[in-house]
C-alpha positions, 0 to 999 in steps of 0.5 A, a space after each residue: 824874061 825873068 823866071 818866076 819865084 814864090 816868096 813866102 813870108 810867115 807872120 804872127 802878130 808882127 803889125 809893127 814890122 811886117 811892112 818893112 819886110 814886105 817893102 824890102 821885097 817890093 824894092 827888089 831889082 828882080 821883079 818876077 815873083 809872087 808874095 805869099 803872106 801866111 798869117 799864123 793866127 795873128 790877133 793884132 792889126 797884121 791883116 790891116 797892115 798887109 791890106 794897106 799895101 797895094 800890089 797885085 803880086 801879094 797874096 794874104 792867107 789867114 790861118 784860123 789858129 797859131 800852129 807855128 812857123 813850120 806849119 805856116 811855111 808849109 802852107 806857103 809851099 803848098 800854095 806856091 805857084 812857081 818852081 823856085 821858092 824863097 823865104 823871108 821872116 816878117 821881122 827881117 829885110 832883104 837887100 835890093 839885089 838879093 833875088 837877082 844875085 841868087 837867081 842868076 847863080 841858080 839858073 846859070 847851071 841848071 839842076 846843079 844846086 837844090 838851094 842857093 843861100 847868101 850871107 846875112 848880118 844884123 845886130 848882136 844881142 848887145 845891140 852894138 856889135 854886128 854879126 855876119 853869118 856865115 862868118 868871114 873866116 869860113 873856108 869856101 869848101 864848107 860853104 858850097 857843094 856837098 855840105 851835109 857833113 859840115 852842116 851836121 855840126 853847125 848851121 850857117 844857112 838862115 831861112 831868109 837867105 835861101 832860094 830853093 827848088 820847090 820839087 826838092 822841098 816836096 821830095 824831103 817833105 817840107 818843114 817838120 811841124 813838131 819842131 818849134 826851133 831850128 826847124 830850118 837847120 833840120 830841113 836844110 840837113 835833109 836837103 844837103 844829104 841829097 843835093 848840092 847847095 850853092 852860095 852867093 858870097 854877099 850880105 843880102 839879108 838884114 836880120 832883126 831879133 824881135 821879142 818872142 822870137 822862136 830862135 831865142 827860145 833856149 829850151 826848144 833849142 836844146 830839145 831840137 839839138 838832142 833830136 838831131 843827134 838822135 836822128 844822125 847819131 851814126 853819121 856824127 859818130 862815124 865822123 868822130 864828132 860826137 864828143 864835140 857835138 855833145 860838149 857844145 850842147 851841154 855847155 849851152 844847157 849848163 849855162 841855162 840850168 838844164 844840164 841834167 835834163 839835156 844829158 838824159 835826152 842826149 842818151 836816148 832816141 827821140 821821136 817827134 
């Protein structure tokens, strides 16, 4: 008998793509799951689209007002009935063997990993070339195991790629709701600090960038990166990575005419 998984899909005004995301779950070769769709205050026809899909494993939760994807995911975590949780963004898709491959690895060595992730792929912003994350040339040593140090510099784990133990999410406190960007990276760092992370070396998620996507907001990106430097300043400094991290952040800031503001943020402690 397959182990049950709670799949959380936060959504906001995605009536045109959410059916594609849900169908990618319903096509999974692994069938033991519930789907929790958390509608973060949509004003379009998202609810009608979800209602048109008849499957008893789907639960729809409508929030009264938009409070951000971190809050929506946390609602889903609280509502989840099962020990393992997976996330899917409402504009992305899973490949059919995604859950099966990850749950096989998770259950093969009980309690070895807090989280299992996989590769994801999608079109780059030029809409012609494709990206793969993590990149193919990454060495295996920074893709599995104790990943806290490599993840301090760069995140290679997307929320739609993970299966995670619910107890681990609860112990670290879930997503930080004050963040409007990179909230997945910030959460994953807290998990990586305490537990090992496993990796399935396959592309099992197709990523689509929708208009208005939070991940495309440069201002929030810079604020969150500065917050994370503030949070882990000692660790980054001890690893001899501070100059490298600051240079990377300031290069982005310079290209977006936010250099002075970002440099000032990097110099002080930030609280949410």
